[in-house]
C-alpha positions in Angstrom: 20.7 19.8 17.0 22.3 21.6 14.0 21.7 21.0 10.4 19.7 18.0 9.3 20.2 16.8 5.7 17.5 14.4 4.4 18.8 12.5 1.4 16.0 11.7 -1.0 12.9 13.7 -2.0 10.5 10.9 -2.6 7.5 10.2 -0.3 9.7 9.0 2.5 12.1 11.9 2.5 9.3 14.4 2.1 7.4 13.0 5.1 10.5 13.0 7.3 11.5 16.5 6.4 7.9 17.8 6.9 7.6 16.1 10.3 11.0 17.4 11.4 9.8 20.9 10.7 6.5 20.3 12.5 8.6 19.2 15.6 10.6 22.4 15.5 13.7 21.5 13.7 14.7 24.8 12.0 17.6 23.8 9.7 16.4 21.0 7.5 17.6 20.4 4.0 16.2 17.9 1.5 18.9 16.9 -0.9 17.9 15.3 -4.2 20.4 14.1 -6.8 17.8 14.5 -9.6 14.5 16.3 -9.7 12.1 16.4 -6.8 10.1 13.2 -6.3 11.2 11.8 -9.6 12.7 8.5 -8.5 10.9 5.3 -7.3 8.0 7.3 -5.9 7.1 8.6 -9.3 6.9 5.1 -10.7 4.9 3.5 -7.8 1.5 1.9 -8.2 0.0 4.2 -5.5 -1.9 1.7 -3.6 -2.4 2.3 0.1 -3.4 -0.8 2.2 -3.4 -1.9 5.8 -3.8 -5.5 4.9 -0.4 -7.0 5.6 0.6 -10.3 7.0 2.7 -9.1 10.0 1.6 -6.9 12.9 4.5 -4.5 12.6 3.6 -3.7 8.9 -0.1 -3.4 9.7 0.6 -0.8 12.4 2.8 1.3 10.0 0.1 1.3 7.4 -2.7 1.9 9.9 -0.9 4.9 11.3 -0.4 6.4 7.8 -4.0 6.3 6.6 -5.3 9.2 8.6 -2.6 11.5 7.3 -3.2 10.6 3.7 -6.9 10.9 4.0 -6.4 14.4 5.5 -4.8 15.5 2.3 -8.1 15.2 0.6 -9.6 13.1 -2.3 -7.5 15.0 -4.9 -4.5 13.2 -3.4 -5.9 10.0 -1.8 -9.2 8.2 -2.6 -10.5 5.6 -0.2 -12.0 3.2 -2.7 -10.9 0.1 -0.9 -8.6 -2.8 -1.4 -10.3 -6.1 -2.4 -8.5 -9.4 -2.0 -10.2 -12.4 -3.8 -9.3 -16.0 -3.2 -10.0 -18.8 -5.7 -8.6 -21.8 -3.7 -9.3 -23.1 -0.2 -5.6 -22.3 0.8 -6.0 -18.8 -0.5 -9.2 -18.3 1.4 -7.5 -19.6 4.6 -4.7 -17.1 4.2 -7.2 -14.3 3.8 -9.0 -15.3 6.9 -5.8 -15.6 9.0 -4.7 -12.2 7.9 -8.1 -10.7 8.5 -8.1 -11.9 12.1 -4.7 -10.3 12.7 -5.7 -7.1 11.0 -9.0 -6.8 13.0 -7.1 -7.4 16.3 -5.0 -4.4 15.4 -8.0 -2.2 14.7 -8.2 -2.4 10.9 -11.8 -2.8 9.7 -11.2 -5.6 7.2 -14.5 -7.3 6.2 -15.6 -10.4 4.5 -17.4 -9.3 1.4 -19.2 -10.7 -1.6 -17.0 -9.9 -4.5 -20.0 -9.8 -6.9 -20.7 -6.4 -5.3 -18.0 -5.0 -7.6 -19.8 -4.3 -10.9 -18.1 -6.0 -13.9 -15.8 -8.3 -11.8 -15.8 -12.0 -12.8 -16.4 -14.0 -9.7 -17.4 -17.5 -10.9 -14.2 -19.0 -9.5 -14.0 -16.8 -6.3 -14.4 -18.7 -3.0 -14.3 -15.7 -0.8 -13.0 -12.1 -0.5 -12.0 -9.5 2.0 -11.9 -5.8 1.8 -10.9 -2.8 3.8 -12.8 0.2 2.5 -10.5 2.7 4.3 -7.7 1.6 2.0 -7.3 3.2 -1.4 -5.2 4.7 -4.1 -3.2 7.8 -4.7 -0.8 9.3 -7.2 2.5 9.1 -5.2 4.4 11.8 -6.9 1.6 14.3 -6.4 1.5 13.4 -2.7 5.2 13.8 -2.3 5.3 17.2 -4.0 2.4 18.4 -1.9 4.2 17.3 1.3 7.4 19.0 0.1 5.5 22.2 -0.6 4.1 22.1 3.0 7.6 21.4 4.3 9.1 24.3 2.4 6.4 26.6 3.9 7.7 25.5 7.3 11.2 26.5 6.4 12.7 23.3 4.9 15.2 24.0 2.1 14.8 21.9 -1.1 17.9 21.3 -3.1 17.6 19.6 -6.5 20.5 18.1 -8.3 22.5 18.1 -5.1 24.1 15.0 -3.7 23.6 14.8 0.1 27.3 14.0 0.7 28.3 17.4 -0.7 26.4 19.3 2.0 27.6 20.2 5.5 25.5 18.5 8.1 25.2 17.6 11.7 22.6 14.8 11.1 22.2 12.7 8.0 18.9 10.9 7.1 19.2 8.3 4.3 15.9 7.9 2.5 17.1 7.2 -1.0 15.2 3.9 -1.6 17.3 1.5 -3.6 20.2 3.9 -3.8 20.5 4.1 0.0 23.4 1.6 0.3 25.8 3.7 -1.7 25.2 6.7 0.5 25.5 4.5 3.7 28.9 3.3 2.5 30.2 6.8 2.6 29.6 6.8 6.4 31.0 3.2 6.8 27.7 1.4 7.1 26.6 -1.6 5.0 22.9 -1.8 4.3 21.5 -5.2 3.1 19.3 -3.8 0.4 19.1 -4.9 -3.2 17.2 -3.3 -6.1 14.4 -5.3 -7.7 12.9 -4.2 -11.0 9.1 -4.2 -11.1 7.0 -3.0 -14.0 3.5 -1.5 -14.3 1.3 -1.5 -17.4 -1.4 1.0 -18.2 -4.2 0.1 -20.5 -5.7 2.2 -23.3 -8.9 4.0 -22.3 -11.8 1.8 -21.1 -15.3 3.2 -21.3 -17.5 3.2 -18.2 -14.9 2.5 -15.5 -16.6 2.9 -12.1 -15.3 5.9 -10.3 -15.1 3.9 -7.0 -13.5 0.8 -8.5 -11.3 -0.7 -5.6 -7.8 -2.0 -6.0 -8.4 -5.7 -6.9 -5.8 -8.4 -6.0 -5.9 -12.1 -6.7 -4.6 -13.8 -3.6 -3.1 -16.8 -5.4 -1.3 -15.0 -8.3 -0.7 -11.5 -6.9 -2.1 -10.0 -10.1 -3.7 -6.7 -9.3 -5.1 -3.6 -10.9 -6.5 -0.2 -10.1 -8.3 2.6 -11.9 -6.3 5.7 -12.9 -8.5 8.2 -14.8 -10.1 6.3 -17.7 -7.6 3.4 -17.7 -6.4 0.5 -15.5 -2.9 0.1 -14.2 -1.8 -3.6 -13.9 1.0 -5.2 -12.0 2.2 -8.7 -11.1 5.4 -10.3 -10.0 7.7 -11.2 -12.9 8.2 -15.0 -13.6 11.8 -14.5 -12.6 13.1 -11.8 -10.2 15.0 -9.0 -12.0 17.6 -7.9 -9.6 19.6 -4.7 -10.4 19.2 -1.1 -11.4 18.1 -1.7 -15.0 14.5 -0.6 -15.5 13.5 -2.1 -18.8 9.9 -3.0 -19.6 9.4 -6.7 -20.6 6.9 -6.5 -23.4 6.7 -10.3 -23.7 4.5 -10.3 -20.6 1.9 -7.9 -22.1 -0.3 -10.6 -23.6 -0.5 -12.6 -20.4 -1.4 -9.6 -18.3 -4.1 -8.5 -20.7 -5.6 -12.1 -20.7 -5.6 -12.1 -16.9 -7.3 -8.7 -16.9 -10.0 -9.7 -19.4 -10.6 -12.9 -17.5 -11.0 -11.1 -14.1 -12.6 -7.9 -15.4 -14.5 -8.5 -18.7 -15.3 -4.8 -19.3 -11.6 -4.4 -20.1 -11.6 -7.1 -22.8 -10.3 -5.6 -26.0 -8.1 -3.0 -24.2 -4.4 -2.9 -25.1 -1.4 -1.6 -23.3 -1.1 2.1 -23.8 2.1 2.6 -21.9 4.3 0.9 -19.4 7.2 1.7 -17.1 9.4 0.0 -14.6 10.7 1.1 -11.2 12.8 -0.3 -8.3 11.9 -1.9 -5.0 14.5 -1.5 -2.3 14.4 -5.1 -1.0 15.7 -6.3 2.4 16.2 -10.0 3.3 12.9 -10.1 5.3 10.9 -7.5 3.1 10.8 -5.1 6.2 12.4 -1.7 6.2 15.4 -0.4 8.0 14.4 2.5 10.2 16.4 4.2 12.9 19.9 5.3 13.8 22.5 3.3 12.0 25.6 5.3 13.0 26.4 8.3 15.2 24.2 11.1 13.7 23.1 9.0 10.8 19.6 7.7 10.4 18.0 5.5 7.8 14.5 5.0 6.4 14.9 2.6 3.5 14.4 -1.0 2.4 10.6 -0.7 2.3 10.4 -3.5 -0.3 7.6 -1.9 -2.3 5.6 -0.5 0.6 7.4 2.8 1.3 4.8 5.2 -0.1 1.9 3.7 1.8 3.9 3.7 5.1 5.7 7.0 4.7 3.5 9.2 6.9 3.9 7.0 9.9 7.6 6.4 9.4 8.2 10.1 8.6 6.6 11.1 11.9 8.2 8.3 14.0 11.8 8.9 12.7 11.4 12.7 13.1 10.4 12.1 16.7 13.4 9.9 17.3 15.8 12.5 15.8 14.3 15.5 17.6 13.1 13.9 20.9 15.3 10.8 21.2 12.3 8.5 21.3 9.4 7.7 19.0 5.7 7.2 19.6 5.9 4.1 17.5 8.0 1.1 18.3 10.8 1.1 15.7 12.8 -1.7 17.3 11.6 -4.3 14.8 13.2 -2.3 12.0 16.6 -1.9 13.5 19.6 -2.7 11.3 21.0 -4.9 14.0 18.3 -7.5 13.5 20.1 -9.0 10.6 23.2 -9.6 12.7 21.2 -11.6 15.3 19.4 -13.6 12.6 16.0 -12.4 13.7 13.5 -12.4 10.9 9.7 -11.8 10.7 9.2 -12.0 7.0 6.4 -10.0 5.3 4.9 -12.4 2.8 2.5 -10.1 1.1 4.8 -8.2 -1.3 2.9 -7.0 -4.3 
């Protein structure tokens, strides 16, 4: 098989390298242009959910949960993902997705949102939750997986462009920077960077330790607990395409008002800090996973879902590289789908 160079040390690159080593690949190098796990993974929200709108995405997330849970609660806490609907159309969407998710073995339940202490539910018509979903700190997970990979013999190279290394196999897992590397091997990847920002409040007294991720179905506004603060996110009014990661402070007041309305215990909090990161978006919001040229593989274009799907994709792609076939069906994620016009859009991009 020869030398395998994995380009990118975020959650995706870490999982691929780790699973390659588990499968017996004995010359694996992780090449990172910057510092380990310091790109998009370090700026991610850290939510892990199985509640997607398409079967293919549900399966990737479902197959990832067990691995993350096995890392222990210091890395991943299964506090649940609560979706709330405030309109009949929103409630119908929740129910349609719940039926699909349960068919695929994901234990999504109808729940009474008033069970969440402090949550304002006067306008809520219905809610669903999967208590096996949860939250993590993505950079910590990536670094732990890289540590385990290194113990298995994987070489970690910081400040090293992948194209400068000798290799027999190249794996492109650079998130929004993947197209530039793919161009060096003559492949065009239909990926565009989309700026998304996260806001973290000042400390809030009395936050429940088991507060789930809360998502408003109609608006996409969502928040999670991180230590004694809440992290908030929502789609920007206008998409911000490009590599610039500037925080738009003009949105702070609106986001705080939404938070105070939905979770009154946070009323009076302000924004303590904020940051922006990049989603690697594809035309259908599904990833590109598989062989894209002779000896070149890709795992990118995850459209904001890479961290939560990285364990399953890492294992599946490693199997494809080492064994020539995968235990998961990767055909829906083939690059060629864009040439044939086949799309199966994921609508639940948060």
